[in-house]
N, C-alpha and C positions, 0 to 999 in steps of 0.2 A: 324353476322355481321352489323356494325355500320350503321346508317341511312345516313350517310354522305359517303357511298361508293360508288365510282363513276360505279361500276356495277349494284347498286341499281337502280330498275326501277323507283321509285319515285324520286330520285335524278337525273336520268338522265333525267327525264321529266322536272323537276325544271331546270336544265342548259338547256335545251332546251328553256325554257319559259323566261327564263333570257336573251339567244342570242336575243330572238323575241324582247323582251322589250329593249334591247342596241339597235338595227337596228332600232327600232320605235322612241326612245328618241333621236339618235345621228344623223340619217339621215333621220329621217322622213318616213322610209320606213318598209312596212310591210311583215313580213316574215311568209311563213305558217311552219307549225310544220314539213314539209319535208324539207325544207330551213335550218330549225334551225338544224334538224338533220344532213343534209349535211356539214354545219358549226361546230357541234360538232365533226363530224368524222375527218375532216380536223384540227380541234385544237389537238384532240387527236393522230392523227397519224403524225402529221407535227411537233407540236409544244410541247408537252407535253412530248417529251422525253428530248428536250435540256432543260425544265425547271425541270424536273425530275432528269436529270446527275447535274443541277448547285444546286440542295437541295443536292442530294449526295455530292459533292464536300465541301459543306457548314458543313455538319454532319461531314464529315471526318476530314476537319480543327478542328472542336469543339473537337472531338476525339482525335487528336493528340494534342491539347492543354491540355486537361483534361490529357491525360495519361503522359506527361511532366511534370505536376504538382504532379502526383502521385508518379512519379519517383524522384521526387526530395522530396516528403513529407518521401519516403521509405528510401532514402538514409540517409536522416537526422537522422534515425532512428539508423544508423550503429554505433557501439561502436568502439572505437581505439583498435587496438591490440597492448600490450607492446611486445617490442623485447629484 
């Protein structure tokens, strides 16, 4: 598993620290580790699926474009048949 794996304990701790820092910088509010965990849980449960699905749609679009290009390339290799 990579170090950026969201299930990695070190990564989770870093995300919680980032959340705490965000609220400190943006709203001048101190968030405890527990508060950070709650925000992270909310993001993972409520927001992440939307972001994930948008990324999947983007990847699907890229693959469809690439497939169309491959299809054109392969079709260009066809030889005419004499009748």
